[in-house]
Every structure is written in C-alpha cells, then in structure tokens.
N, C-alpha and C positions, 0 to 999 in steps of 0.2 A: 545103857540108854545113850542115844545120840543127842547131842545138843545142836540146835539150829535156830537161828533167829526167826521171828515171825515173818519178816519180810522174805527171807529165803524160802520158808515153808509156803507162803502165799504164792511165790513164783512157781513152786512145784505143782500147786493146785492148778494154776493157770496153764502150765505145760500139760498136765493131765487132761484138762478140758480140750486142749488143742489136739489131743490124740483121738478124740471122738470123731468118727467119720462125718464129714461136712453135711451129708444128706440127713444124718440124725441130729447133728448139732443145730441145723437150721429149723428143726421141729421143736426144739426146746422153747417153751413159751411161758412167759410170766413167772420166771424163777430167779430168785436172788441166791447167789452162792457166797457163803461167808466162812471165815475161819475163826473158830473160838479156841481158846486154850484148853478148856475142860468141859465135859458134859455136865449136866446137872448132878448134884450129889446123889449117890446111890445108883447111877446109871453107868454101865460099862460099855461105852460106845466109841467107835472110831469116826462115825458120821451118822447123820440122820436126814431123812427127807420128811418135810412137813408140808402137806398140801393135798391137793386133789389131782391124782394122776390124769394124764391126758385121756386115758380110756374111760374115765368116770365123769368127765366134764360134760355137762348137758347144756341145753339152750339157755339156762339161767346163770351160767358161769360168768358172763360178762360183768366187769366191774369188780371182780374178786381181788383181794389183796394178793400180792405175789406169793407163790410157794417159796419155801426155803430149803436149801441144801446147806447143811452145816457140817464142816469137816473139823474134827477135834485134833488139834496139833499135839498136845502133850501125850495122850494115849498112844498115838501113832509113834511118836519118838520113843516112848517107853518100851515098845515091843521090838524096836529095831536096833541092830548092832552095827550096821554099816550104812553109809550114805545111799548105796544102791538099794538096800532094803527099804529105806524111807521113800525113795523115788517109786519103787514098785508098789509099796503099800498105799501111798497116796493115790496112785493111778487106780489100783483096785478099789479103793474106797470111793473115789470120785465116780468111777464107772458104775459101781454098785448103787450109789444114791441117784445118779442120773437115770439108771434103769428103773428105779422105783417111780420116777416121774413119768416114764413110759408105761407104767402099770405092770412091770415084771416083778413077780414075788420072790421071796427069799429062797424057796425051794428051787426054782428055775435058775436063779443066780448061782446057787451052790453047784448045780449041774454044769454050769458054764465056767466054773472056776472063779467066780467073783463073790463067793459066800462070806 
C-alpha cells in the first residue's frame, strides 16, 4: 500500500480533472467533486457518482442540489504499489465517475478501459 497525504491525493484528483478535454469539462454542470478517505461500511468502491446524469435531466431539473462525485482515497492507495499506479488509478476513477455524469454506463466504460 502506498502512503500519501490527503492534500497530495487531492492534487492528483485536480490533475486528473485537468486531463478531461476542455469541450467536455465545460459541459460538466452542477457537480461537486470531493475526496473522502473511505466509502460507507460494506461498500467496496474507489469512487461514486451520486446525482442525475445530464442525459436524464428534464425541464424540472432547475434548482436541484449539486450532484456529487466522491473519490475514495484509502481504497485507491490500498490497491496501488507505486506512485505511478496511484496517478493512473486516480485518473481512471475520476474519468469513470465524470462519465457517469454524462450518462455513460459501466458496461460502456469497461469497453473503453475505464471499468
């Protein structure tokens, strides 16, 4: 397991967000991105998207609370053995969860290498 401060991990999340093409990043709407240390008990997650994907938002969406993307620091650090693996896994996880915001499902993400 790699050890990394929360601050350094949050920087990796920010860097991963910066790798998303600008034309897509500009479309991300009403989303808060957070880093938590652990998922809820019993859940084995690296990240999660909670909200209403862009493809499902209708005319009554206005005024909704922000969607959430949560990246879980400790599970990612636990599965990585090198700093490069952490960088790669953070990017994969961030892209995976942002893709859910765009309405892309897990099967398609698996096909794209972001499963």
